[in-house]
C-alpha positions in Angstrom: 29.0 -5.1 38.0 29.0 -4.3 34.3 31.0 -6.2 31.8 32.8 -5.1 28.6 30.4 -7.2 26.6 28.9 -5.5 23.5 25.7 -6.6 21.8 23.8 -6.0 18.6 20.1 -6.6 19.1 18.7 -7.4 15.6 15.0 -6.5 15.7 12.6 -7.9 13.1 8.9 -8.2 12.8 9.3 -12.0 12.6 7.8 -14.8 10.6 6.6 -18.4 11.4 8.0 -19.6 8.0 11.2 -21.4 9.0 13.1 -21.4 5.7 12.7 -17.7 5.0 13.2 -16.8 8.6 16.7 -18.3 8.6 17.5 -17.3 5.0 16.4 -13.7 5.4 16.5 -12.6 9.0 19.2 -15.1 9.8 21.1 -14.0 6.7 21.1 -10.4 7.9 22.2 -11.5 11.4 25.0 -13.6 10.0 26.3 -10.9 7.8 26.3 -8.4 10.7 28.0 -11.0 13.0 30.7 -11.6 10.3 31.3 -7.9 9.9 31.5 -7.2 13.7 33.0 -10.3 15.4 33.6 -8.3 18.6 29.9 -8.0 19.1 27.4 -10.7 20.1 24.3 -10.6 17.8 21.0 -11.3 19.5 17.5 -11.7 18.0 14.2 -10.1 18.9 10.9 -9.8 17.2 8.2 -7.1 17.4 5.3 -9.5 16.7 4.0 -11.1 19.9 1.7 -13.3 17.7 4.7 -14.7 15.9 6.6 -15.2 19.2 3.7 -17.1 20.7 3.2 -19.2 17.6 6.8 -20.2 17.4 6.9 -21.2 21.1 3.7 -23.2 21.0 4.2 -24.9 17.6 8.0 -25.3 17.4 9.2 -24.8 20.9 11.4 -21.9 19.6 11.8 -19.1 22.1 12.4 -15.6 20.7 12.5 -12.4 22.8 10.2 -9.6 22.3 12.0 -6.3 21.8 11.3 -5.3 25.4 12.6 -8.6 26.7 15.7 -8.3 24.6 16.4 -4.8 26.1 15.7 -6.1 29.6 18.0 -9.1 29.1 20.8 -7.0 27.8 20.5 -4.6 30.8 20.4 -7.5 33.2 23.5 -9.0 31.6 25.4 -5.8 32.3 25.9 -4.8 28.7 27.7 -1.5 28.3 27.2 -0.8 24.6 24.1 -1.9 22.8 23.2 -1.3 19.1 19.6 -2.0 18.2 19.5 -2.8 14.5 15.9 -2.9 13.1 15.5 -4.9 9.9 12.4 -2.8 9.0 12.2 -1.4 5.5 11.2 2.1 6.6 10.6 4.2 9.6 6.9 3.3 9.8 4.8 2.5 12.9 6.7 -0.6 13.7 10.0 1.2 13.6 8.6 4.1 15.7 7.4 1.6 18.3 10.9 0.2 18.5 12.3 3.7 18.8 9.9 4.5 21.7 11.0 1.3 23.5 14.7 2.1 23.0 14.1 5.6 24.5 12.7 4.0 27.6 15.9 2.0 28.2 18.5 4.7 27.5 19.4 5.0 31.2 20.0 1.3 31.5 23.2 1.4 29.3 26.3 3.5 29.1 25.7 3.7 25.3 22.6 2.7 23.4 22.0 3.5 19.7 19.1 2.8 17.4 20.3 2.2 13.8 18.4 3.3 10.7 15.9 1.2 8.8 16.7 -0.2 5.3 15.6 2.9 3.4 16.9 6.0 5.2 19.1 8.0 2.9 19.8 8.6 -0.8 22.5 6.0 -0.8 20.1 3.4 0.5 17.6 4.0 -2.4 20.5 3.7 -4.8 21.7 0.4 -3.2 18.2 -1.1 -2.9 17.4 -0.3 -6.6 20.7 -1.9 -7.7 20.1 -4.9 -5.5 16.6 -5.7 -6.8 17.4 -5.0 -10.4 20.5 -7.2 -10.3 18.5 -10.0 -8.6 15.9 -10.0 -11.3 18.0 -9.0 -14.4 17.4 -12.5 -15.9 13.7 -11.7 -16.4 14.2 -8.5 -18.4 13.3 -9.3 -22.0 11.0 -6.5 -23.0 8.0 -8.6 -22.6 8.1 -8.9 -18.8 6.8 -6.6 -16.1 8.8 -7.0 -12.8 6.5 -6.2 -9.9 7.6 -5.9 -6.2 5.1 -6.2 -3.4 5.6 -3.9 -0.4 3.6 -4.1 2.8 2.4 -0.5 2.9 1.5 1.7 5.9 -0.7 4.6 6.8 2.4 6.3 8.2 4.1 9.1 6.2 6.9 6.7 5.6 4.8 5.0 2.9 6.3 7.6 0.6 9.4 5.3 0.3 7.6 3.2 -2.3 6.9 6.2 -4.6 10.5 7.4 -4.1 11.9 4.0 -4.9 9.7 3.7 -8.0 10.9 7.1 -9.2 14.5 6.1 -8.6 14.0 2.9 -10.7 12.4 5.0 -13.5 15.2 7.5 -13.5 17.8 4.7 -13.7 16.1 3.3 -16.8 14.1 0.5 -15.3 10.7 1.4 -16.6 9.7 -2.3 -16.6 9.8 -2.3 -12.8 6.7 -1.6 -10.7 6.1 -1.3 -7.0 2.8 -1.8 -5.2 1.7 -2.5 -1.7 -0.7 -4.9 0.1 -2.2 -2.4 2.6 -1.6 1.1 1.2 -0.7 2.9 -2.0 0.2 2.1 -4.7 -2.5 -0.5 -4.5 -2.7 -3.7 -6.5 -5.5 -2.3 -8.7 -3.3 0.7 -9.5 -0.3 -1.5 -10.2 -2.2 -3.9 -12.4 -3.7 -1.0 -14.4 -0.2 0.4 -15.0 1.1 -2.9 -16.3 -2.0 -3.6 -18.4 -1.8 -0.1 -19.9 1.7 -0.7 -21.1 1.6 -2.6 -24.4 3.9 -5.5 -25.0 3.9 -7.3 -21.7 3.1 -11.0 -21.8 4.6 -12.1 -18.5 4.7 -10.7 -14.9 7.3 -11.5 -12.3 6.1 -11.0 -8.7 8.6 -10.7 -5.8 8.2 -9.3 -2.2 9.7 -6.0 -1.3 9.8 -7.2 2.2 12.6 -8.6 4.4 11.0 -12.1 4.5 8.8 -14.0 2.1 6.2 -14.7 4.8 2.4 -14.7 5.0 1.9 -11.8 2.6 4.2 -13.3 0.0 2.7 -16.8 0.3 -1.0 -15.7 0.4 -1.5 -12.1 -0.8 1.1 -12.3 -3.6 1.4 -16.0 -4.7 -1.9 -17.4 -3.4 -4.3 -19.0 -5.8 -7.4 -17.4 -4.1 -9.4 -14.7 -5.8 -7.9 -11.3 -5.3 -4.3 -12.4 -4.9 -1.7 -10.6 -7.0 -1.1 -13.9 -8.9 -4.7 -14.4 -9.6 -5.4 -10.9 -10.7 -2.6 -10.9 -13.2 -3.4 -14.5 -14.4 -7.0 -13.4 -14.9 -5.8 -10.5 -17.1 -4.0 -13.0 -19.4 -0.4 -12.8 -18.1 2.0 -15.6 -17.5 2.9 -15.2 -13.8 6.2 -16.2 -12.1 6.3 -15.8 -8.3 9.8 -15.4 -6.8 9.6 -16.4 -3.1 12.7 -14.6 -1.9 12.7 -11.9 0.8 15.0 -8.8 0.6 16.9 -10.1 3.6 18.2 -13.0 1.5 20.0 -10.7 -0.9 23.7 -10.1 -0.1 23.5 -6.5 -1.4 20.6 -5.8 1.0 22.5 -7.4 3.9 25.4 -5.0 3.1 23.1 -2.1 3.7 22.2 -3.3 7.2 25.9 -3.8 7.9 26.5 -0.2 6.8 23.8 1.0 9.1 25.3 -0.9 12.0 28.6 0.7 11.3 27.0 4.1 11.3 25.6 3.3 14.8 29.1 2.3 16.0 30.4 5.6 14.7 27.9 7.3 16.9 29.4 5.5 19.8 32.8 7.0 18.9 31.3 10.5 18.8 29.9 9.9 22.3 33.4 9.0 23.5 34.9 12.3 22.3 
C-alpha cells in the first residue's frame, strides 16, 4: 500500500573529499530541505567509484541513482522529485534522465528537475553569484579564472555562454576554462597573458564540489596544473578551494529548480 510520503532525491556525481562533500552537496541538500520541509531529502551519487571508495574507506553508504529510485519505489513513495546537482545537461545528466524514464511507472508522479544552468535566469544568477563571491579580488591587476569540468556533449557550450554573459555585464577580468574540453587551459592562459596589467591570478572551481579536479588539476603543484602554468608565467596565484555548491546564491538556484518541479506536479493534478 502506498503512503503519502514525498521525497526529493538529490543526485550528485559525488566526491571522496569529506569537507567539500558536506559543505557543497550537503549545503544544497540542506537548503532544499529547509525550503520544502514537507519533503524528505535523500542523497544519491552517479559515480560508482566514489560510492565504493566511501564504503570501503569510511564505511559510508550512499545509494547509486538506480538504488535511490528502487528504494523510493519500494517505500511506496507517491511523489518523487529527482534533483540533479549537475552544472549542465551533459552526459551525466542525460544518464540520470534515462534512468528516471525507466522508473516512471513506479510512481504516481515522478519529475526530473533542471541542472544548474538551464535558462537565461540561471546564467544571470550564476554570474552574479560567482562575481559577488570573488569581488574582493578585483583590483585591476587580477585575473579571476574559473575551472569547469568540460564535456564532449553539446552542453559544453554553457561555458562560452557564461563567459559572454560575464563580458556583457562588465566583468572582463573573469575567465572560464575547462579541464577536459574547451576552452582549454592553454587557451585560457593565453587570454590572460595577452591582457596587459595582470600580476595575479585567482583560481576557483566552476564545479559543484572542490574535489579531485580542484585539488590536483587546478591547485596541484605538479607540472601542467593550472597553478603551475600560471606561476611559471610569472603570476602570483591564489587558489580558492570552494565549490559552487557552497555558495548560498547557487543553492537558491537549485531550490528554484525544485520548486519548478513541484509546479509540474500541480499541472499533472489539473
